[in-house]
C-alpha positions, 0 to 999 in steps of 0.5 A: 912211799910217795912217787914223784911223777916223771914230769916233775922229776924232769923239771927238778933235774933240769933246775938242778943241772943233773943230766942223768936219771937212773935208767935201771940195770937192763938196756931197752935194746934197739930197733932194726933198720926198716923199710915199711909201707903205710896205709897210703902206700907210702914207704918209710925208712928209719933213716928218714927220721934221723933229722928228728929228735925222737921217733915215737912208735905205737904198736897197733893191731886191727880190732884190739879194743885197748889199742883202739881206745888209746888212739885219741890220746896218742894222736893228741900227743902227736899234735902236741909234740909235732912242732917239737921235732918228734915224729909219731907213727904206728906199727901194725904187727898182726900177721893177719892184717893185710893193707885193706884191713888196716885201711878200714881200721884207719878210716873207722878210728880216724887215724891220722898218723902213718900206720906202718905194716910190719909185714914179716914181723921182724921189726916188732921182733927186734923190739921184743913187742909182746902186746898192742898199745905199747909205745916206744921212744926211739933215738933215730940216729942210734936206733936205741930204745929210750922208753917202752910202756903205756901212753898213760894209766887211762886204760887197763884190763880191769879199769877205764878212767875218764881221764888219765891220772899219769901221763907216762909217754908225755912225762918220758918225752919231757924227761928226755928233753930235760936232758935226763934218762927214764927210770923204767922202774916207775913205768908199769907194764902195758895192757893190750892184746897179745901179739903172736909171731907166725911169719916164717922169717920170725919163726926162723929167728926163733929157731936160731 
């Protein structure tokens, strides 16, 4: 069966005046409140983004090839949507990455968006993060996760396309701006490096 791209779905639903698209049975959860430092030693809190339509969060880890390869596409979307009141940040979740290592990664890969250090890994834990290179769209006032998945189909473990054929993140944003919700059944799993949870605070949460 031919699948209709999410961006096309969004336009169709907007034209028809339909405001809801099936999201699927399971909730995508929510993000915890946070206060995190970025690579410039500037503190960021979730409440600071409440005036934005959406907060897009990219899971980053120093040295991960897929996460590195996806940076240009992520920053291209940042440039595209920054005028539409969407905030883009990265979340470093590797427990072994100190700020010096993050700063080196930022310089090496020309990262221009804030990279927030999830020092105790509890933000990633609240989102259920399993791999780098995954993106989350968050409604900053309710903390609800509206989308989680890959940026596109350009990179996977087996394949590297010169250009993306499906733009999952852009399609999701367009769907939301059209007044719909995202059918997560149309979104594949993200390819990326596994995230290990080793901070004592997360270990304590695991033990509950």
